[in-house]
C-alpha positions in Angstrom: 35.6 -14.7 26.2 34.4 -11.3 24.8 34.9 -12.2 21.2 32.1 -14.6 21.1 29.8 -12.4 22.7 30.9 -9.6 20.2 30.1 -12.0 17.2 26.6 -12.9 18.7 25.9 -9.2 19.1 26.9 -8.4 15.5 24.6 -11.4 14.3 21.6 -10.2 16.3 22.4 -6.7 14.8 22.6 -7.9 11.3 19.5 -9.9 11.7 17.5 -6.7 13.1 18.9 -4.8 10.1 17.5 -7.7 7.6 13.9 -7.5 9.2 13.9 -3.9 9.0 14.9 -3.8 5.6 12.4 -6.0 4.5 9.6 -4.0 6.0 10.9 -1.2 4.4 10.9 -2.8 1.2 7.4 -4.0 1.4 6.4 -0.7 2.5 7.6 1.0 -0.4 6.0 -1.6 -2.5 2.6 -0.8 -0.9 3.0 2.9 -1.5 3.9 2.1 -5.3 0.5 -0.1 -5.2 -1.6 2.7 -3.4 -0.3 5.2 -6.1 -1.0 2.8 -8.9 -4.5 2.1 -7.4 -5.4 5.7 -6.7 -4.3 6.5 -10.3 -6.5 3.7 -11.5 -9.4 4.5 -9.5 -9.6 8.0 -10.6 -9.3 7.0 -14.3 -11.5 3.8 -14.3 -14.0 5.3 -11.6 -15.3 8.0 -13.8 -18.6 7.8 -14.8 -18.3 8.3 -18.5 -22.1 8.9 -19.3 -22.2 12.2 -16.7 -19.0 13.2 -18.1 -20.1 13.1 -21.9 -23.7 14.5 -21.4 -22.8 17.3 -18.7 -19.0 17.7 -19.1 -18.8 17.0 -14.9 -16.3 14.5 -13.6 -17.9 12.3 -11.2 -16.3 9.1 -9.7 -18.2 6.2 -9.1 -17.3 4.5 -5.7 -18.0 1.0 -6.8 -16.0 1.3 -10.0 -13.3 3.2 -8.2 -13.0 0.4 -5.6 -12.7 -2.5 -8.3 -10.1 -0.5 -10.2 -8.0 -0.1 -7.2 -8.5 -3.9 -6.1 -7.4 -4.8 -9.5 -4.4 -2.5 -9.5 -3.2 -4.1 -6.1 -3.8 -7.7 -7.6 -1.8 -7.0 -10.7 1.1 -5.6 -8.6 0.8 -9.1 -6.6 0.2 -7.4 -3.4 -1.7 -9.0 -0.6 -3.2 -6.1 1.2 -5.2 -6.8 4.3 -7.5 -4.0 3.8 -8.1 -1.5 1.0 -10.0 1.6 1.0 -10.9 3.6 -2.0 -12.6 7.1 -1.1 -13.7 9.6 -3.9 -13.9 13.3 -2.8 -17.1 15.0 -2.3 -16.6 17.0 -5.3 -15.5 13.7 -7.4 -12.5 14.9 -8.7 -9.9 13.3 -6.1 -9.6 9.8 -5.0 -7.7 8.9 -1.7 -6.5 5.2 -1.7 -5.5 3.6 1.8 -3.8 0.1 1.8 -2.9 -2.0 4.7 -0.7 -5.1 4.6 1.1 -7.5 6.9 4.6 -8.0 6.6 6.4 -11.1 7.8 9.7 -10.8 9.8 12.5 -13.3 8.5 14.8 -13.6 11.7 12.4 -12.1 14.4 10.6 -15.5 14.4 13.5 -17.2 16.0 13.3 -14.7 19.3 10.9 -15.7 21.8 8.3 -13.3 22.6 9.2 -11.4 19.5 6.5 -10.5 16.9 6.5 -12.6 13.7 4.7 -10.0 11.5 4.1 -6.0 11.5 1.5 -4.0 9.9 2.4 -1.3 7.3 0.3 1.3 5.7 0.1 3.5 2.6 -1.8 6.2 1.6 -2.1 7.8 -2.0 -4.3 10.3 -3.6 -5.0 11.3 -7.2 -6.7 14.3 -8.8 -8.6 14.2 -12.1 -8.2 17.6 -14.0 -9.6 18.9 -17.2 -6.5 21.2 -18.9 
């Protein structure tokens, strides 16, 4: 009588472990994507005309946002929101990305959520050495 209950508990715990592994893996992918997006936004967002004429580094918001979005698409990440924010001094770019992750086994449990939200933030700094 106890053996079937024990097997059921092990199966449920295994399902929870798999669902959490999927969430963790997707979050790590999102972190890597945010890091790549921050690097690309800082690199491609630089206003070249200002840099070559004055030597100052200034990041253009629209170019940085476009570069960040392109980096996420290149990695195949389906983000629900992407924020690319250059710092006031124009030398740093912060990227925050949010994505929804679908559970695999949680869908079978009545009342349990089908998805969860993961967020990743990364920053890149432009330096002249």
